[in-house]
C-alpha positions in Angstrom: -2.3 9.3 -23.4 -4.2 9.9 -20.2 -1.9 10.2 -17.2 -2.3 7.6 -14.4 -4.2 8.9 -11.3 -2.2 8.5 -8.1 -3.9 6.2 -5.6 -2.8 8.6 -2.8 -4.9 11.5 -4.2 -8.0 10.9 -2.4 -11.0 12.7 -0.8 -11.2 13.0 2.8 -13.8 10.4 3.2 -11.3 7.8 1.9 -8.7 8.9 4.2 -10.8 8.7 7.2 -11.8 5.1 6.3 -8.1 4.2 5.4 -6.9 5.6 8.8 -9.5 3.4 10.5 -8.2 0.4 8.3 -4.6 1.1 9.6 -5.7 0.9 13.3 -7.9 -2.2 12.5 -5.0 -3.9 10.8 -2.7 -3.1 13.8 -4.8 -5.5 15.8 -3.5 -8.4 13.7 0.2 -8.1 14.9 -0.6 -6.2 18.1 -0.3 -9.3 20.3 2.8 -10.7 18.8 5.3 -8.9 21.1 3.2 -9.8 24.3 2.6 -13.5 23.5 5.5 -14.7 25.6 4.6 -12.3 28.4 0.9 -13.5 28.4 2.1 -17.0 28.6 4.2 -16.4 31.7 1.9 -13.9 33.5 -1.2 -15.7 32.9 0.2 -19.3 33.2 -1.0 -20.3 29.9 0.2 -22.9 27.4 1.5 -21.8 24.0 -1.6 -23.3 22.3 -3.9 -21.4 24.8 -2.2 -18.1 24.0 -2.5 -18.9 20.2 -6.2 -18.9 20.8 -6.0 -15.1 20.8 -5.5 -15.4 17.0 -7.9 -18.2 16.5 -11.0 -16.6 18.4 -10.4 -13.3 16.7 -10.0 -14.7 13.1 -12.5 -17.5 13.2 -15.3 -15.2 14.4 -14.1 -12.6 11.8 -14.4 -15.3 9.2 -18.0 -16.5 10.1 -19.1 -12.9 10.6 -18.0 -12.1 7.1 -21.0 -14.1 5.9 -23.5 -11.6 7.5 -21.7 -8.3 6.8 -23.3 -7.7 3.4 -26.7 -8.7 4.7 -26.3 -6.1 7.5 -24.7 -3.4 5.3 -27.5 -3.8 2.8 -30.1 -3.0 5.4 -28.6 -0.2 7.5 -26.0 1.2 5.1 -22.3 1.3 4.9 -21.7 4.2 7.4 -23.8 2.5 10.1 -22.1 -0.8 9.5 -18.6 0.9 9.8 -19.7 2.6 13.0 -21.1 -0.5 14.5 -17.9 -2.4 13.7 -15.8 0.3 15.3 -17.9 0.6 18.4 -17.5 -3.2 18.9 -13.8 -3.0 18.5 -13.5 -0.1 21.0 -15.5 -1.9 23.6 -14.0 -5.5 23.2 -10.4 -4.2 23.0 -10.9 -2.4 26.2 -12.4 -5.3 27.9 -9.6 -7.6 26.8 -7.3 -5.2 28.4 -9.2 -5.3 31.7 -9.4 -9.0 31.7 -7.5 -11.2 34.3 -7.4 -14.5 32.6 -6.4 -16.0 29.2 -10.0 -17.3 28.8 -11.5 -13.8 29.2 -9.0 -12.2 26.8 -9.8 -15.1 24.2 -13.5 -14.4 24.6 -13.2 -10.6 24.3 -11.0 -11.1 21.3 -13.9 -13.0 19.7 -16.1 -10.0 20.1 -13.4 -7.8 18.7 -13.3 -10.2 15.6 -17.1 -9.5 15.0 -16.5 -5.8 15.1 -13.5 -6.3 12.7 -15.6 -8.3 10.3 -18.3 -5.6 10.0 -15.6 -2.9 9.7 -13.1 -4.6 7.3 -15.5 -6.0 4.7 -17.5 -2.7 4.6 -14.4 -0.4 4.5 -13.1 -2.3 1.4 -16.4 -1.6 -0.4 -16.4 2.1 0.7 -12.8 2.7 -0.5 -13.5 0.9 -3.8 -16.7 3.0 -4.3 -15.2 6.4 -3.1 -11.5 6.3 -4.2 -10.2 8.0 -7.3 -8.1 6.0 -9.6 -10.4 3.1 -10.2 -10.5 -0.4 -8.8 -6.7 -1.0 -8.9 -5.9 2.2 -7.1 -8.4 1.4 -4.4 -6.8 -2.0 -3.8 -3.4 -0.5 -3.6 -4.7 2.0 -1.1 -6.4 -0.8 1.0 -3.2 -2.9 1.0 -1.3 0.2 1.9 -3.4 0.6 5.1 -3.0 -3.2 5.7 0.8 -2.9 5.3 1.2 0.2 7.6 -1.2 -1.3 10.1 0.7 -4.6 10.3 4.1 -2.7 10.5 2.9 -0.4 13.3 0.9 -3.0 15.2 3.8 -4.8 16.6 5.8 -1.7 17.3 2.9 -0.2 19.3 2.4 -3.6 21.0 6.0 -3.7 21.9 6.2 -0.2 23.3 2.9 -0.5 25.4 3.6 -4.3 26.3 6.9 -3.2 27.9 4.7 -1.3 30.5 2.1 -4.0 30.8 0.5 -6.7 28.7 -2.7 -4.8 29.1 -1.3 -1.7 27.3 -1.6 -2.9 23.6 -5.4 -3.6 24.1 -6.1 -0.2 25.7 -4.0 1.5 23.1 -6.0 -0.1 20.2 -9.3 0.9 22.0 -8.2 4.5 22.2 -6.9 4.6 18.6 -10.2 3.0 17.3 -12.2 5.6 19.3 -10.3 8.4 17.3 -11.0 6.5 14.0 -14.7 6.2 15.1 -15.0 10.0 15.5 -13.2 10.6 12.1 -15.7 8.3 10.3 -18.7 9.9 12.1 -17.5 13.4 11.2 -16.0 12.9 7.7 -18.0 10.2 6.2 -21.4 11.4 4.9 -24.6 9.4 5.4 -24.6 6.6 3.0 -27.8 5.5 1.3 -29.2 2.1 2.0 -28.6 -0.1 -1.1 -31.6 -0.7 -3.3 -30.9 -4.4 -3.4 -31.1 -6.3 0.0 -28.4 -9.0 0.2 -29.5 -12.4 1.2 -27.8 -14.2 4.1 -26.7 -17.2 1.9 -25.3 -15.2 -1.0 -21.6 -15.6 0.1 -22.0 -19.3 0.5 -24.0 -19.6 -2.8 -21.1 -17.8 -4.3 -18.8 -20.7 -3.6 -20.6 -22.5 -6.4 -18.6 -20.5 -8.8 -15.4 -22.3 -9.4 -13.2 -19.3 -9.9 -14.2 -17.9 -6.6 -14.1 -21.1 -4.6 -10.5 -21.9 -6.1 -8.9 -18.5 -5.4 -10.5 -18.5 -1.9 -8.8 -21.8 -1.2 -5.7 -20.3 -2.5 -6.2 -17.5 0.2 -6.8 -20.2 2.9 -3.6 -22.2 2.2 -1.6 -18.8 1.9 -3.1 -17.6 5.2 -2.1 -20.9 6.9 1.4 -20.2 6.2 1.1 -16.5 7.0 -0.6 -17.0 10.5 1.7 -19.9 11.4 4.5 -17.6 10.9 3.0 -14.6 12.7 1.5 -16.5 15.5 4.1 -19.0 16.6 7.5 -17.6 15.6 7.8 -15.2 18.5 8.2 -18.3 20.9 11.3 -19.4 18.8 13.1 -16.1 18.8 14.6 -16.1 22.4 13.7 -12.4 22.9 12.2 -11.6 26.2 11.7 -7.8 25.6 8.4 -6.9 23.9 10.1 -3.8 22.5 12.7 -5.9 20.7 10.0 -8.4 19.5 8.0 -5.4 18.3 11.0 -4.1 16.3 11.4 -7.5 14.6 7.8 -7.6 13.4 8.0 -4.0 12.6 10.7 -4.7 10.1 8.6 -7.6 8.8 5.7 -5.2 8.4 7.6 -2.5 6.6 8.6 -5.1 4.0 4.9 -6.1 3.8 4.0 -2.5 3.2 6.7 -1.7 0.7 6.1 -4.8 -1.5 2.4 -4.5 -1.3 2.5 -1.0 -2.6 5.3 -1.0 -5.0 6.7 -4.5 -5.3 3.4 -6.3 -6.3 2.4 -3.8 -9.2 5.9 -4.0 -10.7 6.1 -7.8 -10.6 2.5 -8.0 -12.0 3.4 -5.7 -14.8 6.6 -7.6 -15.6 5.6 -11.3 -15.1 1.8 -11.4 -14.6 -0.2 -12.1 -11.6 -0.2 -15.9 -11.9 3.5 -16.3 -12.6 4.4 -13.9 -9.9 2.2 -15.7 -7.4 3.7 -19.1 -8.3 7.2 -17.9 -7.6 6.2 -16.0 -4.6 4.4 -18.9 -2.9 7.4 -21.2 -3.6 9.9 -18.8 -2.3 7.9 -18.0 0.9 7.4 -21.8 1.4 11.2 -22.2 1.3 11.6 -19.2 3.7 9.2 -20.9 6.2 10.8 -24.3 5.7 14.0 -22.7 6.9 12.4 -22.0 10.2 11.0 -25.6 10.3 14.5 -27.0 9.7 16.3 -24.8 12.2 13.7 -23.7 14.8 16.3 -23.8 17.5 18.3 -21.0 16.0 16.8 -17.7 16.9 18.9 -15.7 14.3 17.6 -17.9 11.5 14.0 -17.4 12.6 14.3 -13.7 13.0 15.9 -13.3 9.6 13.4 -15.6 8.0 10.4 -13.8 9.5 11.7 -10.4 8.3 12.4 -11.7 4.8 8.9 -13.2 4.7 7.5 -9.7 4.7 8.6 -9.4 1.1 6.5 -12.4 0.0 3.6 -11.5 2.2 3.3 -8.1 0.8 3.2 -9.3 -2.8 0.8 -12.0 -2.0 -1.6 -9.8 0.0 -2.0 -7.4 -3.0 -2.1 -9.8 -5.9 -4.2 -12.6 -4.2 -6.9 -9.9 -3.2 -6.7 -8.4 -6.7 -7.1 -11.9 -8.5 -10.1 -12.8 -6.3 -11.9 -9.5 -6.9 -11.1 -9.5 -10.6 -12.3 -12.9 -11.6 -15.1 -13.5 -9.1 -18.4 -13.7 -11.2 -20.4 -12.0 -8.5 -20.7 -8.6 -7.0 -17.5 -7.4 -5.2 -19.1 -7.0 -1.7 -20.3 -10.7 -2.0 -16.9 -11.9 -3.4 -15.1 -10.0 -0.6 -17.2 -11.7 2.1 -16.8 -15.2 0.6 -13.1 -14.8 0.3 -12.7 -13.4 3.8 -14.8 -16.3 5.2 -12.6 -18.9 3.6 -9.2 -17.4 4.0 -9.7 -16.4 7.7 -10.8 -19.9 8.7 -7.3 -21.0 7.6 -5.7 -18.1 9.3 -7.6 -18.6 12.6 -7.0 -22.3 12.8 -3.3 -22.2 11.8 -1.8 -20.7 15.1 -3.7 -23.1 17.4 -2.9 -26.0 15.3 0.8 -25.0 15.4 0.7 -24.8 19.2 -0.8 -28.4 19.3 1.7 -29.8 16.9 4.6 -28.4 18.9 3.0 -29.9 22.2 2.6 -33.4 20.5 5.7 -33.4 18.3 8.2 -30.6 18.1 8.7 -27.0 16.7 9.9 -28.4 13.2 6.4 -29.9 12.2 4.0 -26.8 12.1 6.4 -24.7 9.9 7.1 -27.6 7.5 3.3 -28.0 7.4 3.0 -24.3 6.6 5.7 -24.5 4.0 3.7 -27.3 2.3 0.5 -25.2 2.5 2.2 -22.5 0.3 3.2 -25.1 -2.4 -0.5 -26.3 -2.3 -1.6 -22.7 -2.8 0.5 -22.5 -6.0 -0.9 -25.7 -7.3 -4.5 -24.7 -6.6 -3.9 -21.4 -8.3 -2.7 -23.1 -11.4 -6.2 -24.5 -12.0 -7.6 -21.0 -12.7 -4.5 -19.8 -14.5 -6.4 -18.8 -17.7 -9.0 -16.8 -15.8 -6.2 -14.9 -13.9 -4.3 -14.2 -17.1 -7.4 -13.0 -18.8 -8.0 -10.6 -15.9 -4.5 -9.2 -16.4 -5.5 -8.4 -20.0 -8.4 -6.4 -18.8 -11.0 -9.1 -19.5 -12.8 -8.7 -16.1 -15.6 -10.9 -15.4 -19.0 -9.1 -15.1 -21.0 -9.9 -12.0 -23.8 -12.4 -12.7 -26.8 -13.3 -10.5 -27.7 -16.4 -12.4 -27.7 -18.8 -9.5 -29.1 -16.3 -6.9 -31.8 -15.3 -9.4 -32.8 -19.0 -9.9 -33.0 -19.7 -6.3 -35.1 -16.4 -5.8 -37.4 -17.5 -8.7 -37.9 -20.9 -7.3 -38.8 -19.5 -3.9 -41.3 -17.0 -5.5 -42.9 -19.9 -7.5 -43.2 -22.0 -4.2 -44.8 -19.1 -2.5 -47.2 -18.6 -5.5 -48.0 -22.3 -5.5 -48.8 -22.1 -1.8 -51.2 -19.2 -2.2 -52.8 -21.1 -5.1 -53.4 -24.2 -3.1 -54.9 -22.2 -0.2 -57.3 -20.5 -2.6 
């Protein structure tokens, strides 16, 4: 029997990209410890502060639609470099800004860089990593988990000096990642096939991809409600202490993404694991919705949620990439677009719901979104189970080829009429 290849025995190219991924994902939770400080120092409402998540994630989502188009024309390395350069610039500009509006705007530019980098980095890791597709996903989710764990810790430490510190910190770290990619990643050839701008949207015509992308949207609604608004309920004024809470949460995310998810998948299957995980995470978030005025309950619930987030991050991504009947870069862009729309809107909506109602409502809504995710997933149960058995779906270009043939016929008809 052939021994299993460890996902952590990788070439330098993969480690360079993985390090950049860690720093990139640090940007997700980086602002959590300084949300309260930003609200006070910049005289901003909670919903205005939540726009730091919304501008970043919504721009990331929309930009996901063009990442494949860009990468297929200039190559993966240049796309990675472009994304890293944008993050370095806009993270530094956010740190130098003097208003909440300015930070929100620069976070949007940061989101554009994140889209170019994150979508392409997954493709590079999948194509360069040893251990096959499953090993590459584990490595990618490991980078996600480590980044999410370290982001709040760094944000808390630097935020205790100034709210500007975390932004400058990420800019400096991303500059190091940029150098690593430039030095260690060889020039990548331009793909033979140029991706079309509308391919990610056309891919939504495939039921399996559209359905699993919706699962990601509902899951991310719960995820980012928790991540974005819970700091306001913890009654912790110290950015360092807030950072430690979210670091503990992030450690659980990393541990269960790397080890918990594969074990549960092997024992119960992807679909069954996700059903239980979504429901349990929904109950965990519902506890915050029932007792939002009890900081201890909120803190414990947030840390425990890391278990469910880690399992979900790995298994939902694997499910999407396994059953999508299109090429993986297209599937990644489509999935990223849909799920980040949910993730981007959730924190802002949470702030508005609190302003118009109370702190119970956004978390009860988020808990409901996790139950909806489980119900939506059940409609593609057979496809997910088949993927567990190794019956992977081969990429197909039927719809795209049909559209292209129709356009070619239209052009030919036009030339014929002119002659």
